[in-house]
C-alpha positions as CSV (number, residue, x, y, z in Angstrom):
1,M,-25.1,33.6,178.1
2,F,-27.4,35.3,180.7
3,I,-30.6,36.4,179.2
4,P,-32.4,38.8,181.6
5,K,-36.1,38.8,181.9
6,P,-38.2,41.5,183.6
7,I,-39.7,40.8,187.0
8,G,-42.0,43.8,186.6
9,F,-42.5,47.2,185.1
10,V,-42.4,50.8,186.2
11,R,-45.5,53.1,186.1
12,S,-44.1,56.6,186.0
13,P,-45.2,60.1,185.1
14,Y,-42.4,60.3,182.6
15,S,-43.2,59.2,179.0
16,Q,-40.2,60.7,177.2
17,P,-36.5,60.8,178.1
18,G,-36.6,64.6,178.1
19,D,-39.3,64.5,180.9
20,V,-36.9,63.0,183.5
21,P,-35.0,65.7,185.5
22,R,-31.3,65.7,184.7
23,G,-28.3,67.7,185.6
24,L,-26.9,69.3,188.8
25,G,-29.5,69.7,191.5
26,A,-32.1,67.5,189.7
27,K,-34.7,66.4,192.1
28,H,-36.1,62.9,191.7
29,D,-39.3,63.3,193.7
30,A,-41.6,61.6,191.2
31,E,-43.9,59.0,192.7
32,G,-45.1,55.9,190.8
33,T,-45.3,52.2,191.1
34,I,-43.3,49.1,190.4
35,E,-45.7,46.4,189.3
36,V,-44.1,43.1,190.0
37,L,-45.3,40.2,187.9
38,R,-47.6,37.8,189.7
39,E,-45.1,34.9,189.4
40,F,-42.5,36.9,191.4
41,E,-44.8,38.4,194.0
42,P,-43.8,35.9,196.7
43,G,-40.3,37.4,196.5
44,L,-41.7,40.6,198.0
45,L,-42.2,38.9,201.4
46,D,-40.9,41.2,204.2
47,I,-39.9,44.0,201.8
48,E,-42.1,46.5,203.7
49,G,-39.5,46.7,206.5
50,F,-37.1,48.6,204.2
51,S,-37.3,52.4,203.7
52,H,-35.4,52.4,200.4
53,L,-34.7,49.9,197.6
54,F,-32.2,49.5,194.8
55,V,-34.1,49.0,191.5
56,I,-32.1,47.4,188.7
57,W,-33.7,48.2,185.4
58,V,-33.2,48.4,181.6
59,F,-32.7,51.5,179.4
60,D,-35.0,49.8,177.0
61,R,-35.3,52.8,174.7
62,S,-31.5,53.4,174.5
63,D,-30.5,53.0,170.8
64,R,-26.7,53.4,170.9
65,V,-23.4,53.0,172.8
66,E,-21.2,56.0,173.6
67,L,-18.1,55.1,175.6
68,T,-17.4,58.8,176.3
69,G,-19.6,61.8,176.2
70,P,-20.6,65.1,178.0
71,T,-22.9,65.1,181.0
72,P,-25.7,67.6,181.6
73,I,-23.9,68.5,184.8
74,D,-20.5,69.9,183.6
75,H,-20.7,69.4,179.8
76,K,-17.3,67.7,179.9
77,E,-16.3,64.4,178.4
78,H,-16.4,61.5,180.9
79,G,-16.2,57.7,180.4
80,V,-19.6,56.0,180.3
81,F,-18.6,54.0,183.4
82,A,-18.1,57.2,185.4
83,T,-21.6,58.5,184.5
84,R,-25.2,57.4,184.6
85,S,-25.5,57.7,180.8
86,P,-28.1,55.5,179.1
87,F,-25.8,54.8,176.2
88,R,-24.0,51.8,177.7
89,P,-22.7,48.5,176.3
90,N,-25.2,46.8,178.5
91,P,-28.2,49.1,179.0
92,V,-28.6,48.4,182.7
93,A,-29.4,51.0,185.3
94,L,-29.6,51.3,189.0
95,T,-31.8,53.7,191.0
96,V,-32.5,54.1,194.7
97,V,-36.2,54.7,195.5
98,E,-38.1,55.3,198.7
99,L,-40.6,52.6,199.4
100,L,-43.9,54.3,200.4
101,R,-46.0,51.2,200.7
102,R,-46.8,47.8,199.2
103,E,-50.2,46.6,197.9
104,G,-49.8,43.0,196.8
105,G,-47.4,42.9,193.9
106,T,-47.4,46.7,193.6
107,L,-44.7,48.8,195.2
108,H,-45.6,52.5,195.6
109,V,-42.3,54.4,195.5
110,K,-40.8,57.9,195.4
111,G,-37.7,58.9,193.6
112,L,-38.4,57.5,190.1
113,D,-36.1,58.5,187.2
114,M,-37.4,55.9,184.8
115,L,-39.9,56.1,181.9
116,D,-43.3,54.6,182.1
117,G,-43.2,51.0,181.1
118,T,-39.5,50.5,181.9
119,P,-38.7,46.8,182.6
120,V,-37.3,46.0,186.1
121,L,-34.8,43.3,186.4
122,D,-34.3,43.1,190.1
123,I,-35.1,44.8,193.4
124,K,-32.8,44.7,196.5
125,P,-33.0,46.4,199.9
126,Y,-30.9,49.5,200.2
127,L,-28.1,48.8,202.6
128,S,-24.9,50.9,202.9
129,G,-22.1,50.4,205.4
130,I,-19.9,53.1,203.9
131,A,-19.4,56.0,206.2
132,A,-20.1,59.4,204.6
133,E,-16.5,60.6,205.3
134,K,-15.1,57.7,203.3
135,L,-17.3,58.1,200.3
136,R,-15.7,59.7,197.2
137,R,-17.8,61.0,194.3
138,G,-15.1,61.6,191.7
139,W,-15.6,64.3,189.1
140,L,-19.1,65.0,190.4
141,D,-17.7,66.6,193.6
142,T,-15.6,69.0,191.5
143,A,-18.6,69.9,189.3
144,E,-20.8,70.6,192.3
145,E,-18.2,72.8,193.9
146,A,-17.8,74.8,190.7
147,A,-21.6,75.2,190.1
148,P,-23.1,78.6,190.8
149,R,-25.3,78.7,193.9
150,P,-28.9,80.0,193.6
């Protein structure tokens, strides 16, 4: 059995789940830091060359599993694996952040959608070889097309 352990923790302006912007058009512009534990700091070598990072983290305050449920985007039922719901069988999440700068074991980032103190399991450079015209976004495309425009 794999037992994950944090490599660091998020410092974020969000202290409660309701503080994090959600729903259609939500902007994730929050800046904060990822503080990598000293023992893992050598793993940050050369990370400064990347503009964006994948951050794999834990919904450490999620207290249940819901295999289907409504989203704040279209309020329709969708399977948990077709959403970003925190109520997952394994409470693991993925976020893409912009790397602003590195100071030792601290990564200054923009685009946080995590709560302050969230454990980080891994960081990977953002790389995508999928052309925009080949990318499909499932039910989210339909919901965005149906949404009223401001």
